[in-house]
LOLUMBA-632939 format. One line per 10 residues: number of its first residue (from 1); their letters; for each residue x, y, z of C-alpha. Coordinates in steps of 0.05 Angstrom, whole numbers, plus 5000, padded with zeros to 4 digits. Last residue first. Layout:
N
NUM> a> X/Y/Z  ...
***
This chain:
329
329> ddyrtaiaaa> 5351/7012/5258  5279/7004/5276  5280/7032/5349  5222/7086/5343  5186/7045/5292  5178/6989/5339  5160/7035/5393  5107/7065/5353  5079/6996/5338  5072/6975/5405
319> rnrlstrlsq> 5037/7041/5421  4990/7025/5363  4980/6955/5387  4966/6975/5452  4916/7023/5430  4882/6972/5383  4871/6925/5438  4847/6978/5486  4787/6997/5432  4771/6921/5424
309> palaeanlgl> 4744/6917/5497  4771/6865/5509  4816/6806/5510  4878/6849/5535  4941/6803/5533  4993/6795/5590  5062/6769/5614  5084/6796/5540  5089/6871/5570  5058/6873/5640
299> qwlaweahws> 5072/6949/5647  5031/6960/5580  4971/6930/5615  4973/6979/5670  4982/7042/5622  4920/7016/5578  4881/7008/5630  4896/7080/5665  4887/7110/5588  4819/7077/5583
289> dqftvelrlw> 4793/7096/5655  4793/7082/5728  4805/7013/5717  4762/6945/5725  4785/6884/5718  4754/6812/5690  4804/6762/5693  4832/6698/5655  4888/6664/5684  4941/6632/5646
279> gdadpeearv> 4946/6559/5649  4942/6545/5578  4868/6532/5584  4854/6593/5621  4845/6589/5698  4787/6636/5724  4773/6708/5754  4716/6755/5760  4699/6828/5781  4769/6842/5802
269> alatnllder> 4778/6915/5830  4807/6984/5821  4866/6950/5782  4941/6973/5792  4958/6920/5845  4914/6867/5819  4960/6871/5756  5024/6860/5787  4994/6809/5839  4974/6764/5776
259> rapnvrvlvt> 5043/6768/5747  5072/6702/5761  4999/6675/5738  5016/6698/5666  4956/6741/5648  4893/6743/5608  4852/6805/5604  4775/6830/5599  4769/6900/5617  4718/6939/5654
249> ihgdslfrac> 4723/7017/5641  4703/7062/5695  4654/7121/5689  4612/7111/5753  4600/7035/5756  4663/7020/5800  4635/7075/5855  4564/7050/5860  4592/6977/5865  4639/7005/5921
239> rqrwirdldv> 4585/7046/5952  4538/6978/5956  4592/6944/5984  4611/6989/6037  4540/7001/6058  4529/6920/6067  4597/6921/6114  4575/6974/6151  4517/6943/6169  4479/6995/6217
229> rdprqapepl> 4432/7001/6279  4405/7072/6308  4391/7096/6234  4424/7161/6217  4406/7232/6226  4459/7260/6273  4449/7287/6336  4470/7368/6344  4532/7382/6385  4578/7386/6329
219> eeaalvrslr> 4648/7346/6325  4699/7391/6293  4749/7370/6232  4801/7390/6202  4841/7383/6132  4800/7317/6116  4833/7291/6053  4873/7238/6093  4804/7217/6121  4771/7196/6050
209> ytrdagsrta> 4702/7207/6041  4644/7170/6022  4581/7209/6015  4502/7186/6016  4453/7239/5998  4404/7254/6062  4430/7328/6068  4501/7299/6069  4510/7237/6090  4565/7192/6119
199> llyardrvtv> 4618/7136/6109  4685/7166/6137  4746/7123/6098  4814/7108/6124  4869/7081/6081  4919/7028/6100  4895/6977/6053  4822/6991/6067  4796/7016/6132  4727/7037/6141
189> lgipdvtrwq> 4694/7093/6195  4621/7096/6210  4551/7133/6201  4573/7209/6202  4519/7254/6187  4553/7312/6151  4565/7385/6151  4615/7422/6100  4677/7466/6099  4706/7470/6033
179> pkqgtaayhi> 4783/7453/6002  4790/7478/5935  4777/7428/5881  4809/7379/5837  4801/7323/5882  4763/7336/5943  4793/7382/5998  4749/7376/6059  4742/7416/6122  4699/7375/6164
169> rlkhgalvar> 4639/7396/6206  4603/7332/6241  4535/7317/6268  4535/7272/6325  4525/7200/6337  4567/7192/6401  4613/7141/6365  4616/7178/6298  4625/7248/6326  4681/7227/6375
159> rveimtsrsv> 4718/7180/6316  4721/7248/6270  4740/7294/6326  4799/7248/6354  4823/7234/6273  4834/7308/6262  4861/7322/6320  4908/7262/6312  4925/7289/6240  4911/7237/6184
149> eetvlrrsll> 4967/7210/6144  4959/7158/6088  5000/7090/6103  5042/7078/6049  5068/7008/6043  5142/7002/6024  5155/6957/5961  5214/6910/5988  5191/6862/5938  5166/6819/5988
139> dtepevlfrq> 5125/6860/6019  5139/6925/6064  5112/6956/6118  5083/6885/6153  5011/6871/6153  5007/6814/6206  5073/6783/6223  5058/6717/6271  5122/6679/6313  5128/6736/6362
129> aadsatarhg> 5054/6720/6381  5077/6655/6401  5131/6684/6445  5084/6736/6487  5029/6681/6492  5079/6632/6521  5108/6682/6568  5041/6693/6600  5007/6623/6600  5045/6604/6666
119> epladvvkrm> 5025/6666/6701  4952/6665/6689  4935/6709/6633  4905/6785/6649  4979/6822/6649  4991/6806/6575  4920/6835/6554  4924/6886/6595  4988/6910/6564  4962/6893/6501
109> asalasglgl> 4908/6945/6514  4950/7002/6527  4995/6994/6464  4928/6986/6428  4902/7053/6462  4968/7087/6441  4956/7063/6363  4892/7085/6365  4891/7132/6307  4845/7101/6257
99> vqegrgsgat> 4906/7088/6215  4948/7068/6262  4897/7021/6295  4902/6991/6223  4971/6969/6225  4975/6898/6244  5017/6872/6302  4960/6884/6346  4923/6826/6318  4972/6776/6340
89> llalaedhnl> 4968/6801/6412  4891/6792/6406  4887/6724/6381  4944/6696/6424  4903/6725/6488  4842/6697/6463  4880/6632/6447  4912/6628/6518  4849/6647/6560  4841/6711/6582
79> gtletrfgpl> 4829/6734/6655  4791/6800/6678  4837/6853/6712  4856/6862/6785  4922/6879/6786  4977/6842/6824  5035/6859/6876  5079/6804/6888  5139/6839/6887  5132/6914/6913
69> lafgghrgre> 5126/6960/6853  5184/7000/6814  5203/7072/6807  5269/7096/6777  5345/7089/6795  5406/7075/6762  5446/7143/6776  5416/7144/6848  5347/7133/6880  5298/7074/6877
59> ayvpvgaasl> 5229/7109/6878  5173/7062/6904  5103/7043/6887  5058/6997/6932  4988/7024/6901  4954/7050/6968  4917/7098/6926  4961/7155/6957  5012/7117/6928  4982/7113/6857
49> aeidrlvtrt> 4969/7189/6864  5042/7207/6873  5066/7163/6821  5014/7202/6774  5037/7263/6793  5111/7237/6776  5084/7214/6710  5053/7279/6690  5115/7316/6706  5157/7270/6654
39> sveleralad> 5111/7290/6608  5060/7247/6569  5059/7195/6511  5053/7134/6566  5110/7098/6533  5157/7159/6531  5137/7186/6600  5149/7113/6635  5221/7125/6601  5228/7191/6633
29> atlqgrqrll> 5201/7168/6700  5255/7120/6703  5229/7043/6698  5238/6986/6754  5203/6919/6733  5186/6911/6655  5114/6878/6663  5094/6896/6726  5121/6965/6723  5084/6974/6656
19> lvlsvlrdar> 5022/6942/6681  5023/6999/6738  5030/7054/6689  4971/7025/6643  4928/7028/6708  4943/7101/6712  4936/7116/6646  4873/7080/6643  4843/7118/6701  4862/7192/6677
9> mgfitgsfm> 4791/7215/6663  4768/7188/6730  4789/7144/6791  4827/7183/6837  4791/7193/6890  4749/7133/6887  4803/7096/6908  4844/7046/6861  4842/6972/6853
***
């Protein structure tokens, strides 16, 4: 599609520019700049490069002018069938790409997906993708799902080190500690409920870092000490199990099914679940500590009952008795 003279670092942006003009028709330089997240001057330079490469882009002068392609021009991209395109477009409606700083890359990829479809399937797939909503920003109770912020520069450095297999220097603010610089060997990135984690080793010991607590990062030229192949799913499960067994409390609780989600939203993990004889649910859940467990079950009132440990039942009974005494007329 493009000549070798312009095929380089900005090739993906040039493809995106052509696809925007194909799919939306005439657009101003300012509109293209907003879509591509670059300056208007950069867009004008890209337009000149496309023209020099033989892409039939032309300018419409005047108040309502802009840039457009000659009718019938097509890019040369690999085609996808309808279900493949629908799967990608639907996945693109989620928010995981924002957590890992890939939002603009996803937007570019989605334009290529739509353009790669046969003419007759393009509108159908785009319309079908609008019928699915993945991970909206609020739930049914209008509670906003908060995505932890990670600076773009930090995310780029972390992602580069992970993919290149290089050591990574991070300025990390651990809970209750002053931020410190440390050098780690990155293994991979994991996103869970709009939180991103870096799995790494430090001096050979396993480490898990929440990316929102990484204040700055620097990819180093030295190769990371890590295996060539990795099973992130297995490593994540192992680290979760280790985390849950480290000083946390496991509680056996009965809960009204209508309040099950409220319980799960406060617990760290669910280890077992089964129906109880009266239609309620019996769950084994893990909390941060005894205070956390007491607070979580107190929020559920008569819709939950702690069965074990006995110390938690005693704490809840004492709290209820103190409240009753306070309001005894």
